[in-house]
C-alpha positions as CSV (number, residue, x, y, z in Angstrom):
1,M,246.5,78.4,56.2
2,A,247.9,78.6,59.7
3,L,247.6,75.5,61.9
4,S,247.0,75.7,65.6
5,F,249.7,74.5,67.9
6,P,249.1,71.9,69.3
7,S,246.5,70.2,67.0
8,I,246.2,67.0,65.0
9,E,246.6,69.0,61.8
10,W,249.8,70.6,63.1
11,V,251.3,67.3,64.1
12,E,250.4,65.7,60.7
13,E,252.2,68.7,59.0
14,F,255.2,68.3,61.3
15,K,255.5,64.6,60.2
16,K,255.4,65.7,56.5
17,Q,258.1,68.3,57.2
18,I,260.3,65.8,59.1
19,N,260.0,63.2,56.3
20,S,260.9,65.8,53.6
21,S,263.9,67.1,55.4
22,E,267.3,66.0,54.0
23,G,268.9,67.6,57.1
24,Y,266.9,65.5,59.5
25,K,267.4,62.3,57.4
26,K,271.2,62.8,57.8
27,A,271.3,64.0,61.4
28,G,268.9,61.3,62.6
29,A,270.2,58.5,60.4
30,T,271.6,56.4,63.4
31,W,268.7,57.1,65.8
32,T,267.3,53.8,67.0
33,A,266.5,54.8,70.6
34,G,262.8,54.9,70.1
35,P,259.9,57.4,70.1
36,V,260.1,60.8,71.6
37,A,257.1,62.5,73.2
38,L,256.8,66.3,73.5
39,V,254.4,67.3,76.2
40,T,252.8,70.8,76.5
41,S,251.5,71.4,80.0
42,A,247.8,72.4,80.4
43,K,247.0,76.0,80.1
44,P,243.2,76.3,80.4
45,E,243.1,80.1,79.8
46,I,244.1,79.6,76.2
47,G,242.1,76.4,75.7
48,I,244.5,73.6,76.6
49,K,242.5,71.9,79.3
50,E,244.9,69.1,80.0
51,D,248.5,68.2,79.2
52,V,248.9,67.4,75.4
53,G,251.5,65.0,74.1
54,I,252.9,64.8,70.6
55,W,254.2,61.3,69.9
56,L,257.0,61.1,67.3
57,D,258.0,57.6,66.3
58,L,261.5,58.5,65.0
59,H,263.7,55.9,63.5
60,Q,266.9,56.2,61.4
61,G,266.1,59.6,60.0
62,V,262.4,59.0,59.4
63,C,259.2,59.8,61.3
64,R,257.2,56.6,61.1
65,D,254.3,58.0,63.0
66,A,253.2,61.3,64.6
67,K,250.1,61.7,66.7
68,I,248.5,63.5,69.6
69,V,248.5,61.4,72.8
70,T,247.6,61.9,76.5
71,A,250.2,62.8,79.1
72,E,250.0,59.3,80.4
73,E,250.7,57.8,77.0
74,S,253.6,60.2,76.5
75,Q,255.3,58.8,79.6
76,K,255.6,55.4,77.8
77,A,258.1,56.9,75.3
78,P,261.8,56.3,76.1
79,F,262.2,60.1,75.8
80,C,259.5,62.5,77.1
81,I,260.2,66.2,77.1
82,T,257.8,68.4,79.0
83,G,257.4,72.2,78.9
84,D,254.8,74.9,79.3
85,Y,253.2,76.4,76.3
86,A,255.5,79.5,76.3
87,R,258.6,77.3,76.2
88,W,257.4,75.2,73.2
89,K,256.4,78.5,71.5
90,Q,260.0,79.7,72.1
91,V,261.3,76.4,70.6
92,I,259.1,76.7,67.5
93,K,260.2,80.3,67.0
94,K,263.9,79.3,67.4
95,E,264.2,81.4,70.5
96,L,265.1,78.4,72.7
97,E,267.3,75.5,71.6
98,P,265.7,72.4,73.1
99,V,268.8,70.6,74.3
100,K,270.0,73.8,76.0
101,G,266.5,74.2,77.4
102,M,266.7,70.8,79.0
103,M,270.1,71.5,80.5
104,Q,268.8,74.8,81.9
105,G,265.7,73.1,83.3
106,K,263.3,75.1,81.1
107,L,262.2,71.8,79.5
108,K,262.0,68.6,81.6
109,L,263.4,65.4,80.1
110,K,262.5,61.9,81.2
111,G,265.1,59.7,79.5
112,D,268.8,59.5,78.9
113,L,270.3,63.0,78.5
114,P,273.6,61.8,77.1
115,T,271.7,60.1,74.2
116,I,269.8,63.3,73.5
117,V,273.0,65.4,73.6
118,R,274.6,63.1,71.0
119,Y,271.7,64.0,68.7
120,V,271.8,67.8,69.1
121,K,272.0,68.3,65.3
122,A,268.9,66.0,64.8
123,S,267.1,68.1,67.5
124,Q,268.0,71.3,65.6
125,E,266.8,69.8,62.4
126,L,263.4,68.9,64.0
127,V,263.1,72.5,65.2
128,E,263.9,73.7,61.7
129,C,261.0,71.5,60.5
130,T,258.6,73.3,62.8
131,T,259.6,76.7,61.3
132,R,258.3,75.5,58.0
133,I,254.8,75.1,59.4
134,E,252.6,78.2,59.4
135,T,251.7,78.1,63.1
136,K,248.8,79.8,64.9
137,F,249.6,80.2,68.6
138,L,246.6,80.0,70.8
139,D,247.8,82.9,73.0
140,E,248.2,85.4,70.2
């Protein structure tokens, strides 16, 4: 069954996929920099009335928690990556590499870019996890 992005069910499945990923376990093994928040900007015409954050409590190759949070809560994460719906859709479909997207200004990072750049492989593994989720996009 396809899960809508973004939704609580989608985020729960994302956590399961992260925690069952050997690739992420290895690539994120030394990550101790704290949670990462992924924020999708509001897009009322497809039903996203306000910015939606996905909070990922990532630590040493494990996702300890994953939940939907407000945009305000997202800002409390040491790393907060914001993009519009179309950009996140491109990331999930592997059409946009997230670190490259940040460097090109297609995704906005609040946090230390050099730290993120050191974990490009972990970032790619997280994207790989999203591809294993049967995703229903709200604009399709």
